N, C-alpha and C positions, 0 to 999 in steps of 0.2 A: 868770217862768221857764219855760221849756219841757222837759219830761221826756217821754223816749221809752223804753218797755219794749219787749222782744224777748224773746219766749218763745212756743215752738209751742202750749204748752197754758195761756195767760194767762188769769187772773191767777196762777194757781199760787203760788209762793212769794212773789210781790209783792202778795198779797191786802191784806194789812193795811196795809201801806205806801201803796197806790193808794187805799184807803178813807179814809185820813188825808189825803192829798194833795186829794183830791176836794172836801174841805171848805174848802180855801184858794182863793179867788177868784183870787189872783196867779199861781197855777199853772196851765199849760195842758198836758194829758197827751194822747200817743198812743200806740198799742200796735200791734205787728205780731204775729200768732199765725197758726196754721194752722187747719185745720178744727175742731179739738178745742177751740180757744180760745172763751171766753165774752166776751159784751159786759158792760161796768161802766160804772155812771154816772159821767159826768164825763170818760171818756177816748174820745178820737177813734180808731175803730178801723179797722185794715186786715187783712183776711183774706186768706190765700194758699191755693191747692190744691196739693198734690204729687202728681203722677201717677205710676203704676207705670212702670218702665223696664226694660227687657230688659238685664240686666246680665252674661248668659252670657260675653259676649266680653271681661268685665273681670276682671283677677286678683282671685281671693278676697280677698286682703289690701286691695285699693283698693276692694271694693264700697261699704262703709260710707261711704268718703271721697267717693266717686261721688255717693252719694245726698245727702250733706251739701252738695256743691256745687251739685247741682239745687235744694236746698232754698234755699241761698244766692241763686240766681238768682231764685227768686220773692221773696226778701226785697228784693233789689235792686229789683224793678219797684215794690214797695211803699214803698220809701225814696223812689224816683222820684217816686211820687205825693206823698209829703210835700212834696218840694221844690217840686213844681209848686202845690202849695196855700199854700205860703208857711211852713209849719211848719219852723222849724230849732230842733233841740234844743240846749239848753245842757247838758243831762246825759242819758246813754243808761244805762240798767241792763239789761243782758242776760245770758241763760243760753248759755254758750258750747257745750253739749253735742250740738246738732243742726245745726251748721255756720251757723246763722243770723246770726253775728256776722262772718262772713268780708268782707262788703262795708261793715261799718259805719264803720271809720276811713277809708275811700276816699271815702265820700260825705259825712260829717261830721268832716273832720279837727279842727275846732276844739273839738268838744263833748268833754265830760268823759266818759270811757267807763269803766263799772264793771261787773265781771263777777260773777255768782253762781257761786261756786267750791264746787261741790256735792260733787264726788269725782273722784279722778284713778285711772285703772284700773291694776291691775297693780302697786301699791305694796306695798312689803314689809309684811307683818302686815296684809295687807288680806284681801278675800274669793277672792282667787285663791289655789286651793289650799287653802283653809281646811278643806273638808269632804271627806275621804278617800272617802265614798260616791259623790260626783260630780265625779271627777278631771276637770282641764281636759285637753282631747284632745291630747296630744303638744305637740311644739314649735311646730307650726302654731297651735294654738290659743293658746299663750302669746304669740305674735308679733301674732296677731291682736286680742287683748284690749289688748296694748300701742298698737296701731294705733289703737284707740278714743279715743285722746287727741290725734290730730292737729290737728283745728280747736281744741281746748281750748288746745294748745300756741301756735297762732298767735294766739289771742284773748289769750292771756297777754301775748304779745310787744306787741300793740297797746295793751293797756289801760292806765288811768291807775291802777286800783286793783282788786283782788280783794276779794269779800266772801265768807266761808265761814261756815256757820252754827255750827259747833264747832271747837274746837281740834283735835279728832282728824281730823275731816275735812280742815282745812287740812293736817295732818301728811301726809296722802297725796299732797299735791303736791310736786314736785321742791324740795329744800332751796333752791336758788337763787332760786325764785319765792315762797318762803314770806314773805319780808320784804316781799312786795309785797301780801299778802292780810291784811285784817284779820278779826277774828273779830265777827259780829254774826247772831244767830238772826232769822228771819222773824217769829217771836212766836207765841203761842198766846192766844186769846181766854178769858182766866181768868175773866171776868164771865159768860161763856156755859158754859163747861165748869167746873161746880161742884157741890159735894155737894148732894144733894137727899134727904132721909131719906123723902121720900112718893113717890119715883119708883117706877113700875110698868112693867114691860115686858111687852108683850103679845106671846105667840108665835103663830105661824101657826096652831096647833092650837085657839087660844083660851084657852090657859092664861096665868095672869098670875103673874110673877115679882116678889118684892119682896126690900127688903134683908134681911129677915129669914130668906130662903132661903139655901140653900148654893149658891152659883153660881160656877163656874170660866168665865171668860170669855177669849176668844183672838181678837185682831183683826188682819188684815192686807189690804192691798188686794186680793192675790191670795193663795190658799193654795199656797205652793211652798216648796222648801227654803231659799232665802235668808233667808226670815223665820221658819225652824224649825218649819215645818208639821209635817214627819215627826217631828220629835222630840216635839213636843206630843201627835201622836196616840199615841204609843208609850207616853207615861207614864198615858193615860187607864184602861188595864185596872185597874191596881193602885189608882189613885186611886177609881174607881167601886167597885171591890170593898170597898175599906175604909170607904167613905163612902156607904152605900146611900141617903142622901137628896140626894146631890149632884147638881145639874143642870150640864151643859156646854152653853155657847152659843158658837157659832163664827161670826164675821163675816168675809166675804172671798169674792172671786171666783173662778171656775175658771179664768182665764187665767194668763198669765205676765206678770209686771212686770220681774222682773230674772232674770238666770242662764238657763241653758238651759231651753228648752220640755220639756214631757213628751213621752214617746214618742207617735209617731202614734196617732190615734183614741182617745186617753185623756188624762186630766188627773191632775196631782199630787195633787188632792183624792180622786179615785177610787181612786188607786194606794195611798195610805196608810191611807184608810179601809177598802179591802179587806184591808189586812194586818192590822188589829186587828178587824175587824167581829164575828168570832166569840167575841171576849172581852169585848165591852162590849153594854150594854143601848141598844139604837137609840133607845128611847124617850126616854132620859135624854140624849142628844146631840143637839143643835138646830143644824143649818146654816141660817144666814137669808140667806145669799149676801151682795150687796151690799144696803145699807139706808140710807135716808134719815139726814141727820145727826142729827135729833132721836131718832130710833130708838136709833142708836148712842149717843148721849149717854146715854139711859135705860138701856141696857145697862151701861155703865160705873159709873152711879149706883147700880146694884142689885149690882153685882159684890162677891163675897166675896173671890176671889183672881185677880188679873188676870195672866196668864201672856204675857211679851213676849220673843221670840227674834228676834236677828238675826245673820248672819255678821257680820264686821267689814266693815260697810257704812254707808251713810246712815242716820242716826238718824231713826225714823218719828215723825212728829207725834203719832201715837196715842198713843205710850208718855208723852209729855210731857203730853197731853190726860188720859189715865188718872190721872197724878199729880195734875193740877190738880183732877179730880173727887174726888180722895180715896181713890183705889183702892189696895189694897195690891198693889203692882206685884212680881213676881216676875221678874227679868229674867236674860237670859243674860249671864255674865262675859266681854264682850267690850268691846273698846273703846270703842265708841260709847255703850254703856249704862254701862260703868264711869265714863265723863266726868259722868254725872249721878247715878246710884244709888250710893251710898257704904256701905250698911249701916245708916244711921239713917233713910232716906227710902225704903227697899225692901230687897229682897233680891236677891243675886246668886247665881247657879247656874253651874257649868261647862255650857257648851253641850250637850255630848254625854252628860251623867251621867244619864242616864234614872233610876235609883234615887233620887238625891238631888233631882231635879226632884219625882218623886212625894212623896216624904217631906216636903219644903217645903210642897208645896201642902196636902197632908193636915194637917199642923199649922197651917197659918193657919185652914183649914176648921174645925178642933177648937177653936182658941183664938182667935176672932175678937176678942173684947174686949182680949187681950194686946198686939194689934197696932193698937190705936187710935192710940197716939202716933206709930207709924211712917206710918199714914195721914194725919195731921195734919201731920206734918213733910213729906210729899211735896207737899202743896197749898202748904204755906208757901214751900219751895224754889222751886217752878215760879212761884208769884206774884211771888217777889222776884226772879228771874233771866230769866224768860222771858215775862211778861206783856206782850203786842202794845203795850198802849196806854201803859203807864208805863215800860217797859224797852227794849223792842226797835225800836219806830217811832222814838223819839226818836235812838236810836243810829244807825240806818240813815239819818235825815235827816242826822244831823251828818256821817257819811261821803260822803253825796251832796251835802253842803255846802247844805243847805237849811234855812232858818230854822224853828225848831220852838218853837212857843208852850207855855206850861207845860202839862203833861198834866192831863187830869181825873184825879180823885181815884181811888186805887187801888181795885180791887174790893173789896166788902164784906168785911171779914175777921172778922166776928163769931164765926163758928165756928172761926176760926184765931187765937187770941189770942195765940201765942207767935212771931208772924211775926218772924224776926230783924231788927234795926236794922242789922246789919252781915252781909248775906248773903255766903255763901260765892259767890265768882265762879266762873260756869259755865265747864266747859272747853269751853266753846263759843268755819175758812175757811170760813170756812163761811158768810158772808153770801150773802143771796140774790142771784141775779143780778137786776139793775135795768133791763136793756134787753132786749128780744126779741132772740133769736138774729140775725133778719133785719135788725137794726141794724148787722150788720157789712157792710162794703162789701168785694167782691173785690180783690185787688191786680190791678193790670193792667200791661201792658207800657207803656214810654214812649209818650206820644203818643196813648193811649186817653183817651177823654172821662171814664170813671168815676174818681171819686176818693172817698176815705172820708169819710163824713158824720160831723161832730161831733155 
């Protein structure tokens, strides 16, 4: 069987599935991705470049679609390379969010086409208008956000099946498409993301933090409002005042992944740090920036209270990995989090209630042992519902109609003896790159000699 993956940042959400398929000699894989994509063992790669374009003459509503069409053109050249090389996919699994799916059905009309249905913009009860501190800019802004769905809608019309990681994320899509979308999460490596009582986190200052310390943790790809960074910073003055031994460790970049960018010449990180810096002891608040995955895991393993906030938006891998590690997760009472945390495996707090956030974090710091059952329940729940090896990859293979051999044994649960035999159904990367980046071959126009290398 031949399988084609299409994702500008490949392998992204496909990582665990691709890793599993790479062990099956009967399956041949190819992938099309942009400059940010990574090489992966067992995958024939094609990489394209998207150059800047002058869009000043394009209507503002159409500029995103214009760039998506330009991206689709580059993908078309890559698909032509596949045809020339004799690779004909039986199954295509693609993310529709950047226009890369536009030529797929035309070039491979007989392939089974599946979409990764991550999020539909402008859905009721979604992120649009959720935070009054950052209102959408008038009617034009609302229309522009809705138009972000254009290529996704075209892809939904073309596809055989959609796959959404959680039930709430599926619910953001138009009702008449939801029957076409199955729920299957991409999975968490629970054998890697696991508790470690001996973990030590080395700070840049040289100080070492252990599980016996009082540690409040916060993780996001970028420190920005969509992931509640502003709310988190505003709870710190009271927490640090009431808990003089507490240390706060924050992981995340200075850029913008989702939502509006910060005002020119500044960052959301600096804006909200400046707001509270006169009220906190900077020696106890540690910004690590972006860190290697191993450092990130050690951070979770030493955490006393892990704070996770998000608008009604895509659920982060980091929250599930924190639960898998056995963190006490205090999460925002928003739909994506509420679909996983139910009060037995973590704590829910209203997104904007700074006082309640502070009180709950302080209570966890004061009563660490009282929350041990909740930590254990968090790990048990994620292993039973989101483990990539035993739960998610087999489900994805089923949806792709790929034979799946019996999975390997479930991760060792010696520390979690109460794993439920009938787990609650969920409402619903980190392996090393195995080929150097230069093993990617560029996509070229039809007729060019260059083709992707296997």
